[in-house]
N, C-alpha and C positions, 0 to 999 in steps of 0.2 A: 451341738457342742462336742460330741464324740468325734464327728468327722473333722471338725476344726482342730481338735486336739491331735488327731492322727497326722494331720497336715503339719502342725507345728512341730511335732516330735521328729518329723523327717527333715525339717529345715533348721531347727534351733538346737544348740547344745543343751543338755539337761539343766544347767544352772540358770541360763537365761529363760528357759521355758517356764519355770515357776513364776518368775516375774511377769512374763507375758500373759499367762493364764489369770494371774491375780488382777492384772489391768483389765482384761476382758470381763472378769467377774464383777469388777467395780465400775464399769462404764455407767455413766449417768442415764443413757437411754439406749434402747435396742432398735427403735424405729423413730421416724419423724412423724409429725402430726398430719402429713398428707400422704402417708405411705400405706396405711392399712386398708384392707378390703375384705370381702367375704372369704377369700382364700386363706385369711389368717384366723378365722373363727376357731375358738378353743385354745388359741395360743396364749401363753403368758408373756406379756410385753411390758416395757417401761417407756414412757413418754416424758419429755420435758418441754416446757414452753410457758407461754403467758396466758393468764386467764382472760379470755376474750369476752365472756359473759358468764354469769352464774345465777342460778335459780335454786336456792337452798332453803328448804322448809324444815319443820321440826322432825319429820320422819324420813324423807329422802331428799336428794338434791341432784341437779344436773348442772354441768358446766361445759363450756366449749374451750378446749385448749388449743392454742394457736402457736405456730412458728412460721417461718417463711415458706414452708412447703404446703401449708394448708391448715385445716381445723379438724379436730376429732371431738365428738361428743363423749362425755364421761358421766357415768352414773355413780352416785354416792349412796351407799346404804345408810341406815339410820345412825350407826355409830360415827361414820365419817361425816355425815351431814351435821350432826351435833358438834363434832370436833372442829369442823371448818365452816361454821355458820357465818363467821366474819370475813370470809374470803372476799377480796376485792378485785375488781377488774385491774389487769396488768400485774398482779402478783405473779411471781415466777415460782413454779412448782414442778415437782417430779411426781408422776402418777404410775404406780404399778397395778396391774390388774389383768383380767381375762377379756379377750376379744369375743364379743357376743353379736350374733346376727340380729338385726332389727326386724320386727314384724313386718310383713309385706306392706301393710298400709302406712308404715312409718319410713320406708326407704326413700331417701332423697338423693337420687342419682347414684352413679357408680362410685367405687372407691370408698372413701370414708363415709359417704352417705348410706352405705349398705350395712354399717356396723356401729357399735358403740363400745366403749371400754368400761367394763364393770370394775370399778376401783377396789383394790384390796388394801392399798396403802398410799397415803399422800404425804409427801415431804415438802415443807415450805423451804424454798431456796432463797427467796428474796421477797420481803413484804414491801410492796410499792407505796411510796407516799402519794399524796394527791398530785395528779398530773398537772404540769404547768401549761399544757396545751390540750385542747379537745381533739380526740381521735375520730370522733364522728364527723365524716366528711360532708354531712349535710349542714354542719355548723362551720361557718367560715372563720378562719383565724387570720389576723393581719400577717403580711409577709415578714414584718419585723419579728413577731413572736415565733413564726415558723422557723426562721433562720436562727434565732437565738437558741431555740430548743430543737435544733435539727435532729439530734439523736433520738428524740421522741417522734418528731414529724415523719421521720423515715419509716416508722412502723405503719403508717397509713397504707391501705391497700393500693391506692393509686401510685404512691412513690415506689412501693415494691414492684408493681407491675411495670413502671417506667424503667427502673434500673435493671429489671430482668430483660426487658426488651433491648436495652443498651448492651447488656452482656451478650445476648443472642446476635446482635448486630456485629459486634467485634469478633465473635466466634466465627460467624459466616464470612466476614472479610478475610480473616486469617486462613480459613479453609480454602477459599477461592484463590488467594494469592500464593498459598503454598503449592497448589496444583499448577500454578503458572510459573513456578520456579523462582519466585521472589525470595530474597533474603531479608529477614527482620534484623536490622542493625541499629543500635543505639548511637546517638550522637551527643556531644557535650552539652551540659546545661550552663556552664560557665564559658562565655564566648567573648567576642570583641564587639564593642559598640560601633555601630555604623551610622552615618548621617542621614540615611534615607528611611522612609516609612514612618510608622508610628513612633512615639517616644519609648525609649528603652527603660526597663528596670535595671538600674545599675547596682553593682555589688563592690564595695571598697575592698582593696587588697591589703591585708595586714603585712605581708612580706615585701610588698613593693609600694611604699608610702606614696600617696598621691595618684596612684593608678587604680583603675577600675575594670572589673569584668562587667559584661552585660548578660542578662538572661535572654535566651534566643527568642526573637519574634517568630522565627521558623527555622528549620534546619536547612534552609535553602543552599547556603554555600557548602555545607558539609556534604549534602547529597550530591552536589555537582562534583565535589572532590572524589566521592565514591565512584562516580562514573569514570573519572580520570584513572582511578585505581583499577578499573576493570570489573567492578561489581555491577553488572549490566542491568540487574533488576533488584531495586532496593525498595523496602517499605518500612514504615515505623508508625506506631501510634504515639505521636510525639506531643509532649507538653510544651506549650508556647506561651509567651508572656508579652503583653502589650499594654503600656500605660496610656490608655486612651479613654475618652468618654464612653460610657456604657449605654447600651440599649437592650431590648428584650432578648436579642440574639447575640449578645456579646458579653464576655467576661474578661477580667484582667489576666487570668490564666485559663487556658482552654486546651482541648485536645484536638489534634487533626490527624487524619490519615494521610501520611506523607509518602509520596512515591516518586521514583525517578527511573528512567529507562534509557539505555543506549541504543543507537542505531534505529531510531524511530522518527517518524514524521506525524503530522496531525492525525491522519487516518488511523494509524496504529493505536494512538491514544484513545480516540473516540471508540473504536471497536472494543478494546479491552475494558474500558470503563463502563460501557453499556452492558457488556456481559457480566461485569461485576454487579451492577445494579440489578440485573435480572436474577442473578443468584441470590443476592441478599434479600430482595423483596419476597422472593418465593420462599426462602428458608425461614424468614422471620415472620412475615405476615400472610404467607400463602397467597400472594398477589402475583399475577402473571403480567409482566410488563411487555409492551410491544417495542421492538427495536427495528430499525435505527430510530434514534430520537430526532426530533425536528432540529434544524439549524437556522440561525438567523444572524446576519452580520450586525455588528454594533450600530452602524449607521441606520439600518432598517428598524432596529429595535427602538432607537431614539426617535426616529421620524414617526413610526406608527404608534408606539406605546409611551413615549416620553420618558422612558427609563431603560436601563441596561439589564433589567431582570424582570421581564414581563411575566405575568401570571396568565397562562394560556388555557386554564380550565374553562372559562366561559366559552371559548372557541371550540375546544376539543371535547368537552364533557367528560374528561377522565378524572379516583380517589387521590391520582398522582400524575401531573403534566410536566414532563422533562423537556428541556430546551438547551441546546448548545448555542451560546452567543459567541461569535467569532470576530476576527479582524478588529480587535480593539485598537484605539489609537496608542501609539508608542508613548506619547507624552501628553500631559495636561498642564495647563497654566495655573500656577498657584498665586492667588491674589496676595496672600499673606507673605509669601517669600519673594513675590515679584519676579518669578522665573518659571521656566518649564521644569517639571519633575516627572519621574516615571509614573505612568498610570498603574502599573503593576510593580515591577522592580527593575533595576538597571541591568539585570542579567537576561532579560527577555530579548529574543532575536527580532530585529526589525524585518518587515516584509522586503524582500529583495527588490520589488518593483519601486519602492519608495526611498531607496537609499540616497538618491540624489538630493532629497530634501532634509537630510539629517542635520546639516549645518545652516540651511537657508530658510526652510519653512517647516519647523518641527510639527506644527499642527497637522500637516498632511501625511506624516509618517505613520503607517499602520504597523502593528506588531503581529507576531505569530502567537498571539495569546488567545485563550479560550476560557470561558466560564461555563459550568454546568448549573443551570437554574432549575429549581423544583418548586412549583406552585408559587412563583413570585419571590422566592428566596434564593439567594446565591448559595448553592451547596458547596461550591469550591471552584477552583480554577487553576490554570497553569499555563505553560507555554513551551515552545521549542526554545531551548536556551542558546545563548551565544557560546560557541565552542572555539571561536577563533580569537586568538590573543589580540591581534591588530584591530579587529572589529570592536572588541570590548573596550579597548583604549579609546576608539573613536566615539563610542556611546558615552563614556565618562567625560570626554571632551565636550560633547554636545550638551551635557548636563552642567557644564561650567566647572568641572574639576580641572585643576592644573595637573600636569604630569606628576608633580611632587605629591599633591593631595591624593591622587589615585593610587600612587605607590604606597603612601603611608597607610591608607585604609585597606587597599585590596592588592597589594604587591604580591602576596602569596598566591592569590587566585590568578592574577595575570601570569605568573610563572607557571602555575599548574595548567592553564589553558593551552600552553604550548604542547601539552601531551594529551589533550582531551579528544575523545571521539564525539561525533554528533550525538546529542542527547536532549531529552525533554521529559517533562513530568507534570505533576499537579498535586494539589492537596485538597482534601475535603474536610470541612469543619464537622467533626464527629458529633459534637454537641447539637449543632443545628440539624444534622442528619437524623439523630435520635429524636429530637423535638418534632420534626415533621412526621416521622413514622408513628410517633406516639400521639400525634394530633394535639400537641400542646402549643401554647402561645408564647412560652418563654423557655429558654434553655436551662433556667434555674430548676425547672421541673424534671430534668433528666440528668442533673448533676448531684452527686451525693452531698457535697458540702460547698455550695456556691457562695460567692460574695454578693452583697446587695447592690443596689443601683449606684451607690457611692463608692464601690470597690472596697467595702469594708466587710470583715468577717465578724458578724454580730455575736456568734457563739464564743469565739476565742478573744473577742475584742481586739482585733488586729486590723490595721497596723497599730503598734503601741510604742511607747517610749523605751529607750534602752539606757543603761547606766552610763555615767561619765567614763567609767573604766572601759566599757566596751567601745565607746567612741575613741578613747585614747589609743586603744589597741590598733585601730585602723586609721589613726591620724586624722580624725574628723572633728571639726569644731562647728557647732551650730550657730547660725546667725542669731 
């Protein structure tokens, strides 16, 4: 404390120093429940947390205090044992006491397993009511109950472990991309509705009656415009929204690692992304990946494996089997729309060798698109983009857009492409990535507050109705 005071005196004026010292004096805790070890023996400390378990008798008591950093065993003398005999699991308390070394025969590993806290004072911060969900992970709760009481479900050790893994994943990604001179740039959430891809979530405009924004299905157009602007290495952990039917690896709102680069071709993308994966898996799981990853044209994948995301683990014997699937068709025929639509998106560059079929036999046109597959799951994908204004217009024409329709929806992009350098990129589904690294079966296990299979938030009971006044504000009348 004296050293800290000397430091504060040198940096704070006298009036603010008194306030600062009072704040330090009144801090609720000095350490976390996973921080103490035998090096802290004989120190007076204060811990705060949740009662993970308690064994309190008439003369003495023991409890385990838990926070997200770990658990510390606390010893209660006779007076405290009698005073806190009714202490329940998940009560929130503050414990002041002395750090004591455990006898050698009671040591349970390094760190907090080497010590216990001999309590001198306990303060009840919050007495917990009966829990609406069981925290014992050997007792299975329904997904409906887990999502309704997610703020309790997140206390489970598995959920804490999964979200910590996700945090380490994003930290490793940022670390790698920063060293590669990428810039983290945010793009808008309120954008323009486009006719391709999944259904948009639309947002009515109050100031422009009868007009709507759309929540972005991806930052695709914005990141291409950043390449036009000269920001040659862009990335973003982007929130994306798609109103589509859900599966175990999909959510109506999700996060993707979005990237775009200028002056690149496919080989540059493959090399960079493989090195990213090597860095992340080593940093997060201490797993050494072998590169380069295998590659397989789409046609071979469909012929040999009957799918475009084959799981190669049975062949390779690898915790993690990566595969680049390349040369995807540019178009696929939609039975519902009775026309050809983009297999990826309309900004993907066609293979130069197949340009002659663009308007005559679309099924023969291959694209410069690629997916990265991990253990039979599409981790993400991308393409070399169209950077030529005239070629983009031709692709729109091949998709059945009139010149007027193309200009109405994408006129700003067509204008921008007159100034565009060659560029390409890709995006990885961060939720899927975390799910695979955590060896879970559903992305809901690596998302803090997910929606259920019907795209509903059971905890907040959303979506929900809004008032007539709110509808009037945005000039909406319900059927």
